[in-house]
TINU-830255 format. One record per residue (C-alpha): residue number from 1; x, y, z. Coordinates in Angstrom, 2 decimals, padded with zeros to 5 digits, always signed. Layout:
! residues N
+-----+---------+---------+---------+
!   k !       x !       y !       z !
+-----+---------+---------+---------+
! NUM !       X !       Y !       Z !
...
+-----+---------+---------+---------+
This chain:
! residues 142
+-----+---------+---------+---------+
!   k !       x !       y !       z !
+-----+---------+---------+---------+
!   1 ! +208.59 ! -041.12 ! +046.67 !
!   2 ! +205.53 ! -042.64 ! +045.08 !
!   3 ! +205.50 ! -045.90 ! +043.19 !
!   4 ! +202.92 ! -047.02 ! +040.69 !
!   5 ! +202.42 ! -050.42 ! +039.17 !
!   6 ! +205.24 ! -051.03 ! +036.73 !
!   7 ! +206.27 ! -047.38 ! +036.37 !
!   8 ! +208.79 ! -046.89 ! +039.18 !
!   9 ! +209.23 ! -043.76 ! +041.28 !
!  10 ! +207.39 ! -040.52 ! +040.60 !
!  11 ! +210.10 ! -038.32 ! +039.09 !
!  12 ! +207.91 ! -035.31 ! +038.32 !
!  13 ! +209.45 ! -033.27 ! +041.17 !
!  14 ! +212.95 ! -034.09 ! +039.88 !
!  15 ! +211.98 ! -032.71 ! +036.50 !
!  16 ! +210.16 ! -029.72 ! +038.02 !
!  17 ! +213.30 ! -028.63 ! +039.89 !
!  18 ! +214.84 ! -027.98 ! +036.47 !
!  19 ! +211.83 ! -026.74 ! +034.54 !
!  20 ! +211.17 ! -024.20 ! +037.32 !
!  21 ! +214.60 ! -022.74 ! +036.42 !
!  22 ! +213.56 ! -022.39 ! +032.79 !
!  23 ! +215.34 ! -025.56 ! +031.66 !
!  24 ! +213.60 ! -027.13 ! +028.67 !
!  25 ! +213.07 ! -030.89 ! +028.69 !
!  26 ! +214.05 ! -032.97 ! +025.68 !
!  27 ! +212.17 ! -036.26 ! +025.81 !
!  28 ! +212.64 ! -037.66 ! +022.30 !
!  29 ! +215.57 ! -038.09 ! +019.90 !
!  30 ! +213.87 ! -035.69 ! +017.46 !
!  31 ! +213.70 ! -032.98 ! +020.13 !
!  32 ! +217.40 ! -033.50 ! +020.86 !
!  33 ! +218.30 ! -033.27 ! +017.18 !
!  34 ! +216.23 ! -030.11 ! +016.77 !
!  35 ! +218.30 ! -028.21 ! +019.37 !
!  36 ! +221.64 ! -029.44 ! +018.06 !
!  37 ! +221.00 ! -029.07 ! +014.33 !
!  38 ! +222.51 ! -025.75 ! +013.28 !
!  39 ! +222.98 ! -024.80 ! +016.93 !
!  40 ! +224.38 ! -021.30 ! +017.46 !
!  41 ! +225.41 ! -019.67 ! +020.70 !
!  42 ! +225.93 ! -021.16 ! +024.14 !
!  43 ! +223.98 ! -024.12 ! +025.45 !
!  44 ! +224.10 ! -026.23 ! +028.60 !
!  45 ! +222.73 ! -029.75 ! +028.57 !
!  46 ! +221.86 ! -031.21 ! +031.97 !
!  47 ! +221.81 ! -034.99 ! +032.16 !
!  48 ! +219.38 ! -035.45 ! +035.03 !
!  49 ! +219.02 ! -038.61 ! +037.09 !
!  50 ! +217.25 ! -040.07 ! +040.10 !
!  51 ! +220.41 ! -040.58 ! +042.17 !
!  52 ! +221.16 ! -038.79 ! +045.41 !
!  53 ! +223.98 ! -036.71 ! +043.94 !
!  54 ! +221.56 ! -035.28 ! +041.36 !
!  55 ! +219.15 ! -034.27 ! +044.13 !
!  56 ! +221.76 ! -033.07 ! +046.60 !
!  57 ! +224.43 ! -031.56 ! +044.38 !
!  58 ! +223.65 ! -031.32 ! +040.65 !
!  59 ! +220.21 ! -029.71 ! +040.56 !
!  60 ! +220.86 ! -027.41 ! +043.55 !
!  61 ! +224.27 ! -026.52 ! +042.06 !
!  62 ! +222.64 ! -025.57 ! +038.78 !
!  63 ! +220.07 ! -023.46 ! +040.64 !
!  64 ! +222.88 ! -021.51 ! +042.30 !
!  65 ! +224.79 ! -021.11 ! +039.04 !
!  66 ! +221.73 ! -019.85 ! +037.17 !
!  67 ! +221.73 ! -016.81 ! +039.46 !
!  68 ! +225.12 ! -015.77 ! +038.02 !
!  69 ! +225.29 ! -012.77 ! +035.71 !
!  70 ! +226.80 ! -014.82 ! +032.87 !
!  71 ! +224.94 ! -017.94 ! +031.83 !
!  72 ! +224.19 ! -019.95 ! +028.69 !
!  73 ! +221.70 ! -018.67 ! +026.16 !
!  74 ! +219.80 ! -021.97 ! +026.32 !
!  75 ! +219.60 ! -024.75 ! +028.90 !
!  76 ! +218.12 ! -028.16 ! +028.15 !
!  77 ! +217.82 ! -031.45 ! +029.99 !
!  78 ! +217.47 ! -035.13 ! +029.24 !
!  79 ! +216.55 ! -037.59 ! +031.98 !
!  80 ! +218.84 ! -040.63 ! +032.10 !
!  81 ! +217.00 ! -043.83 ! +032.93 !
!  82 ! +213.65 ! -042.21 ! +032.11 !
!  83 ! +213.86 ! -040.74 ! +028.60 !
!  84 ! +216.35 ! -043.34 ! +027.43 !
!  85 ! +216.15 ! -042.70 ! +023.68 !
!  86 ! +216.56 ! -038.94 ! +024.11 !
!  87 ! +219.49 ! -039.45 ! +026.48 !
!  88 ! +221.18 ! -041.88 ! +024.10 !
!  89 ! +220.79 ! -039.43 ! +021.22 !
!  90 ! +222.13 ! -036.53 ! +023.29 !
!  91 ! +225.19 ! -038.58 ! +024.24 !
!  92 ! +225.96 ! -039.02 ! +020.53 !
!  93 ! +226.74 ! -035.29 ! +020.44 !
!  94 ! +229.55 ! -035.75 ! +022.97 !
!  95 ! +230.53 ! -039.37 ! +022.36 !
!  96 ! +234.18 ! -038.77 ! +023.25 !
!  97 ! +233.02 ! -038.69 ! +026.88 !
!  98 ! +231.81 ! -041.85 ! +028.64 !
!  99 ! +228.13 ! -041.93 ! +029.67 !
! 100 ! +227.64 ! -040.26 ! +033.02 !
! 101 ! +224.63 ! -039.16 ! +035.00 !
! 102 ! +224.10 ! -036.75 ! +036.43 !
! 103 ! +226.35 ! -034.59 ! +034.28 !
! 104 ! +226.58 ! -031.23 ! +032.54 !
! 105 ! +227.71 ! -030.75 ! +028.95 !
! 106 ! +228.43 ! -027.24 ! +027.71 !
! 107 ! +228.37 ! -026.35 ! +024.00 !
! 108 ! +229.16 ! -023.31 ! +021.87 !
! 109 ! +227.79 ! -023.38 ! +018.32 !
! 110 ! +227.04 ! -027.09 ! +018.74 !
! 111 ! +230.62 ! -027.99 ! +019.73 !
! 112 ! +231.27 ! -029.39 ! +023.19 !
! 113 ! +233.55 ! -027.11 ! +025.20 !
! 114 ! +233.29 ! -028.49 ! +028.74 !
! 115 ! +231.94 ! -031.50 ! +030.59 !
! 116 ! +231.21 ! -031.99 ! +034.26 !
! 117 ! +230.73 ! -035.73 ! +034.76 !
! 118 ! +229.28 ! -037.53 ! +037.76 !
! 119 ! +232.66 ! -037.91 ! +039.49 !
! 120 ! +232.89 ! -034.08 ! +039.64 !
! 121 ! +229.40 ! -033.93 ! +041.20 !
! 122 ! +229.19 ! -036.90 ! +043.57 !
! 123 ! +230.65 ! -036.23 ! +047.02 !
! 124 ! +230.89 ! -032.47 ! +046.42 !
! 125 ! +228.63 ! -029.70 ! +047.66 !
! 126 ! +226.06 ! -027.88 ! +045.57 !
! 127 ! +228.23 ! -024.76 ! +045.94 !
! 128 ! +231.28 ! -026.58 ! +044.53 !
! 129 ! +229.22 ! -027.82 ! +041.57 !
! 130 ! +227.91 ! -024.29 ! +041.06 !
! 131 ! +231.46 ! -022.92 ! +041.18 !
! 132 ! +232.46 ! -025.30 ! +038.37 !
! 133 ! +229.46 ! -024.24 ! +036.29 !
! 134 ! +230.14 ! -020.54 ! +036.92 !
! 135 ! +233.75 ! -021.01 ! +035.83 !
! 136 ! +232.48 ! -022.47 ! +032.54 !
! 137 ! +229.91 ! -019.70 ! +032.15 !
! 138 ! +232.56 ! -017.02 ! +032.76 !
! 139 ! +234.84 ! -018.65 ! +030.19 !
! 140 ! +232.33 ! -019.20 ! +027.39 !
! 141 ! +229.30 ! -016.94 ! +027.92 !
! 142 ! +229.22 ! -013.32 ! +026.74 !
+-----+---------+---------+---------+
């Protein structure tokens, strides 16, 4: 991990793990609003983080799940602790759930249908996280 003066750890590789899967980053509140406004179809929002369970379980679990035949039409990410305003705005779209990172929020036509919070990621394997995501994909994706 690299540290620069006043900027903390280099998180580019943590972002790249998701963008390499085709996940689109949302870094501003306006970007978040643009994907939720009039949203149609299935969408997964990944709340990324720098913690060990994101690196060991969440991102690898998503990678496994994205190989499944059924998957969301769109996948986006916000980075908790990094893109704070975008993350706060995203959480407004599922405010019935307490803030959690890492986490996965699944939507159909802009309505939240499923949530996988940190306590369902931490201490579990990437395969178990993937299995949870695949179950959601099978339930809600065409």
